[in-house]
Backbone as a ProteinNet text record, in pm:
[ID]
protein_1_A
[PRIMARY]
MKNRIVTSSKEIMGGTPVFAGTRVPIQTLIDYLKAGDSINEFLEGFPTVSREKVVEFLEEAERQMEKKAA
[TERTIARY]
648.8	634.3	626.2	532.2	511.6	625.2	676.3	780.7	723.5	807.5	766.5	753.5	657.4	634.8	707	697.3	751.8	847	958	1050.2	1085.1	1134.8	1176.4	1295.8	1403.3	1525.1	1595.1	1649.8	1722.9	1837.2	1893.7	2007	1967.3	1840.6	1793	1695.4	1735.7	1652.3	1604.1	1685	1653.1	1526.4	1487	1368.7	1241.1	1250.1	1134.1	1087.8	958.6	910.4	941.5	1006.7	1045.2	996.9	993	965.7	1080.9	1048.6	1150.7	1255.1	1381.9	1491.8	1531.9	1471.3	1503.7	1524.2	1552.9	1558.5	1447.5	1342.9	1233	1122	1097.9	993.1	853.6	772.7	632.7	563	597.7	536.3	555.7	664	688.5	580.5	543.2	433.7	305.3	276.1	153.2	153.3	266.9	276.9	252.6	308.8	286.3	138	73.6	-67.5	-154.9	-124.2	-200.2	-185.9	-71.6	-46.9	-111.5	-170.7	-236.4	-147.1	-27.9	62.9	19.7	57	20.5	125.2	87.1	182.4	298.6	270.1	376.9	476.9	428	518	605.3	545.5	622.4	731	693.8	788.5	901.4	871	975.7	1078.3	1031.4	1120.6	1195.6	1141.8	1200.3	1206.1	1297.8	1303.2	1342.5	1387.6	1420	1295.4	1181	1053.9	981.5	935.9	864	714.7	652.4	507	436.3	487.2	426	424.8	535.9	541.7	439.7	425	327.8	187.2	154.8	21.4	-2.5	96.8	83.1	56.9	131.4	112.9	-28.5	-76	-210.3	-318.7	-299.3	-396.4	-400.5	-284.2	-279.6	-346	-322.4	-386.6	-538.2	-585.2	-728.5	-785	-713.3	-758.7	-768.8	-669.4	-670.7	-788.7	-819.8	-934.4	-1065.2	-1076.4	-1196.7	-1214.2	-1103.6	-1110.1	-1162.5	-1114.3	-1155.3	-1301.2	-1349.7	-1486.7	-1585.8	-1536.9	-1626.1	-1658.4
-2945.7	-3024.3	-2930.9	-2956.2	-2872.6	-2892.1	-2781.5	-2788.6	-2845.5	-2915.4	-2968.8	-2855.2	-2868.1	-2768.5	-2811.1	-2938.3	-2993.2	-3107.2	-3112.3	-3224	-3278.8	-3400.7	-3465.3	-3554.2	-3534.8	-3611.7	-3627.3	-3745.1	-3766.7	-3667.4	-3622.4	-3530.6	-3387.5	-3354.8	-3219.7	-3226.2	-3169.6	-3162.4	-3300.2	-3402.1	-3536.7	-3596.5	-3548.7	-3603.2	-3525.6	-3417.4	-3331.9	-3270.8	-3272.4	-3208.2	-3058.2	-3011.4	-2870.6	-2815	-2681.1	-2618.6	-2653.2	-2697.3	-2739.2	-2630.3	-2671.9	-2579.7	-2500.3	-2533	-2461.8	-2563.6	-2512.4	-2594	-2551.5	-2489.2	-2436.9	-2541.7	-2595.1	-2695.8	-2640.2	-2721.9	-2687.2	-2657.4	-2733.4	-2715.2	-2573	-2508.2	-2371.5	-2277.9	-2292.7	-2212.6	-2240.4	-2365.9	-2402.5	-2341.5	-2346.8	-2288.7	-2138.2	-2070.3	-1926.1	-1896.9	-1968.4	-1942.8	-1974.9	-2084	-2120.4	-2014.6	-1949.1	-1845.7	-1712	-1706.1	-1583.3	-1490.2	-1536.4	-1455.4	-1461.7	-1361	-1356.1	-1426.5	-1451.1	-1506.5	-1409.3	-1279.7	-1180.2	-1190.5	-1210.6	-1224.2	-1349.3	-1457.5	-1579	-1552.2	-1489.1	-1463.2	-1370.4	-1275.5	-1187	-1267.3	-1365.9	-1447.5	-1554	-1591.2	-1699.1	-1657.8	-1566.1	-1511.4	-1611.6	-1730.5	-1830.9	-1898.2	-1876.2	-1932.1	-1822.8	-1855.7	-1757.3	-1758.4	-1644.8	-1634.5	-1738.8	-1759.5	-1855.6	-1996.3	-2035.2	-2168.3	-2180.4	-2075	-2076.9	-2091.3	-2013.2	-2018.6	-2155.5	-2208.5	-2342.2	-2447.3	-2437.7	-2533.6	-2524.3	-2404.4	-2387.1	-2432.1	-2405.1	-2450.4	-2602.5	-2666.4	-2812.8	-2870.4	-2808.7	-2853.5	-2841.9	-2734.4	-2715.2	-2823.5	-2854.2	-2960.4	-3094.8	-3124.3	-3250.7	-3257.7	-3146.1	-3142.6	-3164.3	-3103.6	-3118.7	-3264.1	-3332.3	-3473.2	-3557.6	-3529.8	-3609	-3583.5	-3461.6	-3427.8	-3488.7	-3520	-3573.5	-3719
-1338.1	-1216.5	-1096.5	-1010	-892.9	-792.2	-740.6	-638.1	-510.2	-437.2	-308.6	-209.5	-122	-17.9	109.2	140.5	263.7	229.5	300.7	286.1	423.5	422.7	545.9	514.9	591.4	571.1	705.3	729.4	854.8	870.7	758.9	762.4	797.5	785.1	814.3	931.1	1041.6	1161.8	1206.4	1184.4	1230.6	1171.1	1053.3	987.4	1012.9	1088.5	1112.6	980.4	951.1	828.3	830.2	724	713	579.9	570.9	442.5	349.1	230.1	133.1	113.1	113.9	92.2	215.1	330.8	455	566.6	684.6	805.3	901.2	848	929.4	937.4	1056.9	1072	1042.1	979.5	954.4	1087.2	1189.9	1321.1	1373.2	1335	1379.9	1326.9	1200.7	1145	1221.7	1243.1	1314.5	1455	1523	1656.8	1653.9	1555.1	1541.7	1525.2	1433.8	1406.3	1527.4	1597.6	1717.3	1826	1830.9	1931.7	1894.5	1776.1	1732.7	1652.8	1620.4	1539.3	1392.9	1317.6	1176.5	1090.1	966.7	870.6	853.7	851.5	838	952.7	1073.5	1187.7	1172.6	1126.5	1101.3	997.6	887.2	779.4	823.9	911.6	963.8	1044.4	1117.9	1199.5	1120.7	1004.4	924.8	777.8	745	609.5	500.6	539.2	436.5	381.3	445.9	398.2	320.6	201.1	119.8	154.7	131.1	150.5	63.4	-56.2	-147.7	-88.2	-22.8	39.2	152	232.2	342.2	286	184.9	124.6	61.7	-9.3	-69	38.5	149.2	258.2	314.6	341	397.9	300.1	171.9	71.8	64.2	71.2	69.1	194.5	308.5	432.6	419.6	359.6	338.7	246.6	138	46.8	119.2	201.7	275.4	371.9	435.4	527	451.2	334.1	252	209.3	175.2	137.6	252.3	372.5	489.1	524.4	496.1	529.7	430.5	311	204.9	224.9
[MASK]
++++++++++++++++++++++++++++++++++++++++++++++++++++++++++++++++++++++

């Protein structure tokens, strides 16, 4: 069974979507990337998030975009 990438719970960050197993909001990654920061810079600031989770999240976002474009 595939591990979850993103979770959301009222008990964790008031329901804000976070990387599974962390308290790091997905929006934080998006903000870093929009600001021109690299994935490495994000990972340095948030060591509880694995590179694999970031890549999985971005790949899933890409799949969702492809579905909408079809």
